[in-house]
C-alpha positions as CSV (number, residue, x, y, z in Angstrom):
1,M,0.0,0.1,0.1
2,A,1.3,3.5,-1.0
3,D,2.3,5.9,1.9
4,T,-0.5,8.2,0.7
5,D,-3.2,5.8,1.0
6,S,-1.8,4.7,4.4
7,W,-2.0,8.2,5.5
8,F,-5.5,8.7,4.0
9,I,-6.7,5.7,5.5
10,E,-5.7,6.7,8.9
11,Q,-7.2,10.1,8.6
12,L,-10.4,8.8,7.7
13,G,-9.9,6.5,10.9
14,I,-9.5,9.8,13.0
15,G,-12.5,11.3,11.3
16,A,-14.9,8.6,12.1
17,E,-14.2,8.8,15.6
18,A,-15.5,12.8,15.5
19,D,-18.8,11.0,13.8
20,G,-19.2,8.6,16.7
21,F,-17.8,5.6,14.6
22,S,-14.5,3.3,16.0
23,R,-11.1,4.4,14.3
24,I,-11.2,0.8,12.8
25,A,-14.5,1.4,11.2
26,G,-13.1,4.5,9.5
27,R,-10.0,2.7,8.3
28,L,-12.0,-0.1,6.9
29,F,-14.2,2.3,4.9
30,G,-11.0,3.9,3.7
31,A,-9.7,0.6,2.5
32,L,-12.8,-0.1,1.0
33,L,-13.1,3.3,-0.8
34,L,-9.6,2.9,-2.4
35,S,-10.6,-0.9,-3.5
36,A,-12.0,-1.1,-7.2
37,E,-13.0,-4.7,-6.2
38,P,-14.5,-6.7,-3.4
39,R,-12.2,-7.2,-0.5
40,S,-12.1,-10.3,1.8
41,L,-11.9,-10.0,5.6
42,D,-8.3,-11.8,5.4
43,S,-7.0,-8.8,2.8
44,L,-8.4,-6.3,5.0
45,V,-6.8,-7.8,8.2
46,A,-3.6,-7.7,6.4
47,E,-3.7,-4.4,5.1
48,L,-4.9,-2.6,8.1
49,G,-3.0,-4.8,10.8
50,V,-5.8,-5.5,13.2
51,S,-7.6,-8.9,14.1
52,K,-10.0,-10.6,11.8
53,A,-12.6,-10.3,14.6
54,S,-12.2,-6.3,14.7
55,I,-12.6,-6.2,11.1
56,S,-15.5,-8.6,10.9
57,I,-17.6,-6.6,13.6
58,E,-16.7,-3.2,12.2
59,A,-17.9,-4.7,8.4
60,R,-21.2,-5.8,9.9
61,R,-21.6,-2.3,11.4
62,L,-20.9,-0.7,7.9
63,V,-23.3,-3.1,6.7
64,E,-26.0,-2.2,9.2
65,R,-25.4,1.5,8.3
66,S,-26.0,0.8,4.3
67,V,-22.3,1.9,3.8
68,A,-21.0,-1.4,2.7
69,Q,-22.3,-4.6,1.4
70,R,-21.3,-8.4,1.8
71,V,-20.7,-9.9,-1.5
72,G,-19.9,-13.3,-2.8
73,V,-17.0,-14.4,-5.1
74,V,-17.6,-17.2,-7.6
75,G,-15.5,-20.2,-6.1
76,D,-14.8,-18.8,-2.9
77,R,-16.7,-19.4,0.3
78,R,-15.1,-16.3,1.9
79,D,-17.1,-13.1,2.9
80,Y,-15.8,-10.0,0.6
81,Y,-17.3,-6.3,1.3
82,Q,-17.5,-3.5,-1.0
83,L,-18.8,-0.1,-0.6
84,V,-22.6,0.2,-1.6
85,P,-23.1,2.4,-4.7
86,H,-24.2,6.1,-3.8
87,F,-23.6,5.1,-0.1
88,Y,-23.0,9.1,0.7
89,S,-26.6,9.7,0.2
90,G,-27.4,7.4,2.8
91,L,-24.9,8.5,5.5
92,M,-26.3,12.3,4.8
93,R,-29.9,11.3,5.3
94,A,-29.1,9.5,8.4
95,R,-27.2,12.8,9.5
96,V,-30.2,14.8,8.4
97,E,-32.7,12.7,10.2
98,R,-30.6,13.1,13.3
99,W,-30.7,16.9,13.0
100,K,-34.3,16.6,12.5
101,A,-34.7,14.9,15.8
102,M,-32.6,17.4,17.7
103,R,-34.8,20.0,16.1
104,L,-38.0,18.3,17.3
105,L,-36.2,18.0,20.9
106,M,-35.7,21.9,20.8
107,A,-39.2,22.6,19.7
108,R,-40.5,20.4,22.7
109,L,-38.3,22.0,25.0
110,Q,-39.5,25.5,23.7
111,A,-43.2,24.4,24.0
112,E,-43.2,23.0,27.5
113,D,-41.4,25.3,29.3
114,S,-42.1,29.0,28.4
115,T,-40.6,30.4,31.8
116,R,-37.3,29.9,30.6
117,D,-34.6,33.0,30.6
118,P,-35.2,35.0,27.3
119,V,-31.2,34.2,26.8
120,V,-32.2,30.3,26.9
121,R,-35.0,30.7,24.7
122,E,-33.2,32.6,22.1
123,R,-30.5,29.9,22.2
124,L,-33.1,27.2,21.5
125,A,-34.7,29.1,18.7
126,E,-31.5,29.9,17.0
127,I,-30.5,26.2,17.1
128,S,-34.3,25.3,15.7
129,T,-33.8,27.8,12.8
130,V,-30.2,26.6,11.9
131,H,-31.3,22.9,11.9
132,D,-34.4,23.8,9.8
133,L,-32.1,25.9,7.3
134,V,-29.2,23.0,7.2
135,A,-31.7,20.2,6.9
136,M,-33.9,21.7,4.0
137,R,-30.6,22.8,2.0
138,I,-29.1,19.2,2.7
139,E,-32.4,17.6,1.7
140,E,-32.6,19.8,-1.8
141,A,-29.1,18.7,-2.5
142,L,-29.4,15.2,-1.8
143,C,-32.3,15.0,-4.3
144,E,-30.3,16.6,-6.8
145,L,-27.4,14.2,-6.1
146,E,-29.7,11.1,-6.0
147,Q,-31.3,12.4,-9.4
148,Y,-27.6,12.4,-10.9
149,A,-27.0,9.1,-9.3
150,A,-30.1,7.8,-11.2
151,D,-29.2,9.2,-14.4
152,A,-25.8,7.7,-14.2
153,D,-26.9,4.4,-13.2
154,A,-29.3,4.4,-16.3
155,A,-26.5,5.5,-18.6
156,Q,-24.3,2.7,-17.3
157,F,-27.2,0.3,-17.8
158,R,-27.7,1.5,-21.3
159,R,-24.1,1.0,-22.1
160,S,-24.0,-2.5,-21.0
């Protein structure tokens, strides 16, 4: 593996921790991102230098989050993994749903407690506004991205 790839994979691991994933999950994601073909657990263990159990657990978590998928390879009984096509939309949709849940939490707190200090009420209102605007813009961008992906998939299908 090239030094640049190793660095990139490690940076994704560090970034994953900031998003609530494990470092191994981020590194696994990086290895799959840089792989044109499905990868076996054994090859991922060798590349990332972690235990097979850790890779297996984190691969299942990426599958549960619709980032990766388990695939078979003809003539091989081992499990292989690859990224799901257009995985990024799913990740962003999950994040938007978390923001919407936070927005509902703020709204509920505002509605149920009108005696809060005005400074606190203003903070809650600002958070709600930011969540609304960000979620709306990301939803719009995701719709465009998904249309682009659908068009690209259709064009690829027509070529094959």
